[in-house]
N, C-alpha and C positions, 0 to 999 in steps of 0.2 A: 324332053328337057334338053336344052342346049348344052353342048359340052364345052368345058373351059379348057383352052389349050395352055399348057404351062411350058415356058421355055426352060430347057434343061442346060445346066452348065456342063459342057463337055470337056473343056480344057481345065484340068485341075492343077496345072503347073503354078507353083507359088512363086511370086516375084520377090526376090530378095532385095533388101535395102542396099543402095550403093556402098561399097566398102571405102573406107578412108584411104585416100591416095597418099603415097609417100613422095609424090612429086609436088614441089612448091608452086605457088601462084606465079612467081617470077619465072620459073622454069617453063611452065606451060606457055606463058606469053613471050618467053625468051627476052625478058627485060634485061638490058645490059647493066652491068655494075656502074654505079655513078663514078665518073672520072673527075668531077669538080663539084664545088659547092657555090651557091649563089647568094650574094648579099645585096640588099637594096637600100637606098637612102630612104629614111623614114620621114624627114621633115625638110627636105630641100628639093626644090623643083627645077634646079638648074639643069639644062640639057647638055651642057658641055662636060668637060672633065673636072672632077672633084678629087683632090688628093688629101688624104687624111693621115697625119703623122700619129703614130701609135706610141711615142715615147711619153709615158705617164705613170703615175702611181696607181696601182690596181691592187685588188685583193688576191693574194696567192691562195687558191683553193686548197692546197696541201696543208697550209698552216692557219689560214683564216686571218693572216696579218697582211698589212700593207707592204708592197714591194715594188720597186721601180722596174718598169718594163721598157725594152727598146728592141725594135726590129732592125737588126743589123746584118748586112750581107756578109757571109762567111762565118758568122757566129753559130755555135751549136746550141745556143739557148737564147730565149727571149729575155732572160733576167739580166739586168744591168750589172749586178754583182758577180755574174759569171762571165762577164766580158772584160777581162783585165786590161788596163791601159797599156801594159807592156806588149800585149798581143794586138790590141786595137788602139793605136795612138790617135790623138785628136785629129791629126791631119787625115788619117784614113776614115775615121768616123764621119767627118764633115762631108765626105764624098760618097759614103756607103750606107747611110741611114735609109731604110726602105719605108715606103708608104703604101697604103691601100689606094688603088686607083679606080675611081668610079666613072664609067662612061655611060652617058644617058641614064644616070641613076643606078647603074648596075656594076657590081664587081664580081668577077668569076675567078675563083681560086682553085687550081688543080689540087686534088686530094694528096698529091705527092709533096706539096709545099706545106709540110706539117707545122713548121714554126709560124708561118704566116697565118695559118688557120688557128693556131693556138692564140696568137696575138689578137686576132679578130674576135675570138670567143671571150678573151679576158678584158678587152678594152671597155672603158666606161661609156663608150659611144654605142655599144651594142645593147639594144633594148631588151634582148633576150638574156642578158647577163644579170642574174638576180643579185649579184654582189656589186653592181655598179654604184658609184658614188660621185657626188659633185654634179656640176651642171656643165653641159657642153653645148656648143652652137649647132653642131650637126650630129645626128644620130643615124644609125642604120640597123637593119635586122636581117636575119637569115631567112631566105625563102625556103620553107619546108613544104613540099607538095602534099605530104600526108596530112600535116596539120591544116594546111589551107583547104584541102578537100573536106576535112572534118568540119571546119568552120563554115564552108559553103553549104554542107548538108544541114548544119544547125540553123543557118540563116534561112534556108528553104523551109525547114520544119516550122520555124517561127512564122513565116509568111502564111503557111497553110493553117496553122493553129489560129493565128490572128483573124484570118478571113473566115474560118469556120465560126469563131465566136461572134464576129461581126454579123454573120447571117442569122444567128440564133438568139442573140441578146434581146431581151424584152425592150419594148419601146420606152418603158419607164427608166430603164438603166441606160439605154442608148442615148437619149437626149442630153442628160448631163455630161456623159462621157464625150459626146460629139462636141459639146460646147467647150470642154476642157481641151480637146484636140484642135480647137480653132477651126472647126468645120463651119462654113457659112450656112445659115438657115434660109437664105434667100438666094435666088438665082441672079444672073447678071442684069435682069430687068427689075430687080427688086421684089419679085413675087415670091412669097413664102413657099418653101419646098413642102411637098406632101410627104407622107411617111415613106413611100416607095423611093422617091428621089433622095430623101435624106439617108435612107438605108444604103442606097447605091454609093453615095458620097462617103458614108461610114466604112463601107467595104473597101473602097479605093484607099482610104486613109490607112486601113489595116494592112493593105498590100504594100503601100509605099513606106510606112513607118511602123513595121511590126513590133519592134522592141518597145517603143514608146507606148504603143497600143496595149501590149501585153502587160507592161509594168504598171499601167494605170487603170485597167478596165474595172477591177474590183476594189479600187482604192476608196476608202471612206472620204478622203480629202476631196476627191472629184465631186462626190454628191453634195458635200457641205458647201464647197465653193460655188456650185451651181445654185444652191438655195440662197446663199448670201447675195450673189449677183442678181438673182431674180427678185429678191426682196428690195434691193436698192433700185433696180429698174422700175419696179412697180410702186415706188415711193413708200413702201412699208417701213423702210429704214431711211431716216432723214440725216443726211450728212451736211446740210446747210444751216441747221439751226444754230450751231455754235462751232466756230473753228476748232479743229482738233478734237472733235467728239462726235459720237454716233448716238442717235436717239431713235426710238420707235416713232412712228407717225403720230401716235396719241400723246407723245411727250415723254414717254418713259425712257430713262437713261439706260444706255447699253454699255458704253465703254469710251474711254479716251482713246485717241488715235495718235500714235507716235509720229512726230514730224518727219516727213520724207518717205513714209511708208504708204504703199497702196492700200486704200481703205478696205477693199474687198479681200485682198490677200491677208491683211492683218485680222479682219473679223473672222475669216476662215480659221486661222490659227487660234483665235480667241475661243471659237466654238468647240475646238478640239482639245482645249486645255482643261485640266481638272480644276473644279471650283464651283461653288453654288451659282454665282452669276453666269459663269460660262455654260453650265448645264441648263440653266433657265433660258439663256439665249438660244442654245441649240434646240431645246424643246419647242420654243416658239417658232423657230424657223421650220421645224417639221410640221407644226400645226398649219402654218401658212401654205405649205407645199401640198397638203392633202386636198 
């Protein structure tokens, strides 16, 4: 009888889990402390210099009440009521009001300029200020590398998730969804795409517009909209029998159509609204689609 050779474990040393280090991530990488904060214009594409005056009424976070703010050279506070005119006469103020200066859409403020940073946080032009009020012509936001990295990761995850769904969604669900996403069902020569080619276009759409893809993939509106358009294109729904009304091809009345509304969009809403006529319309659409 053949002998079976068994490997013996000769090294019985147990490996211990790595212990938690007391050294921080920044210490390991020797990340220097931030010396400035960066603000970027949010809705202005001018490439030159943009100056923003921060004298305005804002919400004082300490009280929740409106308070006048002004950034003034030499002042120890951004609050207008703490800049007495006997200390800061009008002639001085006219020459010493400070502004935020954006070069190529960017404003860099050293962390040592605490009043300027406070004013940048409080202004109604800062989109990150949850207490902002009124309407401004120019807005800006603070560049936060941590938040931006988080957003980039979320965006990448959306792309991955959308593409995975695009690869596995059934053909029955893919077709109406592709129609909703305005994917062309014919190539540039007018030849109808086969399933493989349509799937490839569907995956590309998921990659390029992941949020729209994910927000609509399982929406009942998408399916009903497709059924309505299909019924119209196949002449099962007659929109020409009477202006402002939709009928079945056999003459049965469906609904009036509001003036100025797209017929397909309105009939989609009609099918999703509660009511006997609405339910009957939806059921008939499903019969035609089987």
